[in-house]
Structure formats: structure tokens, C-alpha cells
N, C-alpha and C positions, 0 to 999 in steps of 0.2 A: 504494500500500500504506500509506503514511504517512497519507494522507487517510482511508482506511478505518479504520485504527487510531484516529485522532483522533476520528472520528465515533462509533465504538463506545465509546470512553472517555467522550465527552460524553453519550451515551445512558445508559450505565451510571451515570454521576454524577448525571444528572437523575432517573433512576428511584430511586436510593438516597435522594436528597434529597426527592423527592416522597412517598415512602412514610413517611419520618419526619414530614413535615408533616401528612399525613393522620392518622397515628397520634397526633400531638400534639393535633390538633383534635378527635378523637373521644373522648378521655378528659378529662373536665372536671377542673379543679383542685379539691382538697378543700374550699377555702373557698367555692366556688360551688355545692357540693352542698347542697341544702336538704331537710330532712326535713319532709314535709307530712303525716305520719301523726299523727292525733289519738289521744289515749288512749282505750282501749276503756271503754265503760260497760256495765253489766249491768242487765237489766230482768227483772222477774218478770211473766210473761204468764199471765193467767187466761182460759181459754176456757170459755164457757157455751153449751151446745147446748140450745136451748129448743124444745119442741113447743108450738105455739099452737093453741088451739081456734078454732072458727068465730067466737067472740065477741072474739077477739084477746087473750084472757088465757092465761097460761102453764098448760098441763096437765101438763107434765113438764119437768124440767131436769136436766142433768148438768154437772158442773164438772171441768175438767182444767187443771193448772197445769204450767208449765215455766219455765226461766230461759234467756234468750238474751243474746248479747253483740254489741256493735257492731264487734268486732274483725274485720277483713277476712279473717283466716285462720280464723275460726270457721265451721264447716260448718253451723251452724243446729241446730235441735232437732226431734225427732220424738216423737210420742205415739202409742202403739198400745194399744188395749184391745179385744180381739176374743174371740169365741167361735167354735169350729170346729163347724159344723153338719154332721152326716152326711146325705148324700143318696144313697139307694139307686140304683145304676146297673145292677145285674144281679141276677138271682135264679136259683135252681135248684129243682127239685122234690125233695121230701124224703119218704121213706116210701112205703108202698103206696097211700095215699089221694091222692097227687099234689099236695099242698099246696105252694105256692110260698113259699120262704123267701129273704129278702134276704141275699145273701152277699157282694156287692160294693158298696163305698161310695166316694163321692168327698166330700171335706170342703171346705166353703166357709167362708171367714173372714167373719164378720159382726160389726160393731162400729164403732169410731171410730178413724180415722187422721188425725192432724193433723201437718203439716210447716210449719215457719217457717224461712225462709232469707233471706240477703242483708239483714240488719238494719242500718238507717242512721238516724241522728238528723237531723231537719230542724226546726230551731228547737225548739219544745216538742211536736213530733210524732215518731212513729216510723214509718218506712217499712219494709215487709217483704214478701217474696213468701210467700203463704200458700196452702196446699192443705188442704182439709177434705173428708174422705170419710166419710160416715155411712151405714151400712146396717143393716137390721134384717129380721127375719122377719115378714111380714105375717100377720095372722090370716086363716084360710081359712074361708069360709062353705060350701064344697063338701066334704062328707065323703068323696067318692070321689077327690078330688085328694090323692095321696100325696106329691107333690113340693112342697117349700116355695116360697112366693113371696117373693122378696127385694126389699125396697124400698131404693133407694139415692139419696142426695143427694151430689153431688160438685161442689165449687167450687174454682177455682184463679184467683188474681188477685194483682196487686200492690196492697197496701192501705196507707192512711195513717191512723194512729190517734192521737188526742190522748193524751198521757201523763197518767195519773191519771183518765181519764174512760172509762166503758163506751161502746163503739162497736159498733153492729151492722154487721158486715162482709159477711155473706151472709144471704140470705133466699130462700125458695122456697115455693110452694104444695105441700101434700101431695097425693099422687096418689089416695089412697083416701078422702079426706074433704074438708071445706071448711076445714080448718085449714091450718097452715103450719109451717115449721121455720126457725129462724134461729140464727146463730152470733154471739155477742157476745164481744168481746175487750177486756180492760182491761190496760194496761201500767203497772207501778209501778216507779219507779227504785229500785235497790238501793244 
């Protein structure tokens, strides 16, 4: 009985001492804690969406601006410029002559959506995750077609742009012509 009591006391003493040792090792001393956070910097981003002709010259361009921060807690920035286009999805007859009248519509957002997230500085360059979604209603050559044709260009990538220099980040050929579309970004330090 004495041996059992002695063994239990030793186990209890060892466990108590071991927990204190683990607890002491897991919490660092205040002088050894280092703050590796760098101060946040702010940048003005200018996005230019350019439609290019077959000759490579700009036929149309639109500019959008936003401010981003390199702070890790910053959730990024979003730009939304859209129009809601009604698309008839149902009709009913009206009157005695039986003419069809559109009475049910579904709305489609058409325009520009740009999202910039996870902004970081790398030397004199800015790294960010960028999503650009540009859609428009295409001109229809068929008069019997009552539903709109929507053209859409969507890009998503991590990009690296030089600060103070216009950089083409996305480009693609147009589907309905020999032209193309591109997105140009310029970052300016604030």
C-alpha cells in the first residue's frame, strides 16, 4: 500500500511539473516577440478598359479608379458599373386579335466589374489578385432575334505591376470582329 501511494504521488508530481514546463515553453517571453508587420501604404489604381480595332488602335476606352491598401486586414476594392437589361421570358395574349405581349422579364446585369484583393508591395512593384469582368450587349444583325446577345470578357489572375507605369494586365480577341479588348492598370503611390 505504501509503494502504491508513493508511486501515485510520484506520478502526480511528475504530471504537475511536466504541465508547467510545457506551459512555460509554449508562451514566449515578451522581449522575444517581434512585430514583423510593415506599415500599410495606399495606392491609387486607374483601370482603363480599351477596345482595339483591327489596326491595333484604340476605338473606345473607359476609365475606372479606386484606392487600395497594402494592409493585410484590408479586404480589397470592388468597382461595379452595370446596367440591368430586361429580357422577355414569357408572354400572354392580349385582346381579341390574339397579339402577344411580353409580360414576364428577367434582368441581366451588363457592364464592368473589377475586384482587386491581396495587395502587396514587392520592391517598386505591386502584386495583387485581380478579377475583371466586362460584358456588353452585342449589336444584332437579325431583326427576328428578340433576345439580346451578351458579349463577355472575364479575366482572373495574380498580377504584378510597376508603380507609376501603365501595364497591360489582360488582353483578348473580340468574338465578333478582328479587334481586341485589353485592361491597363496604373498604380500611383498616395
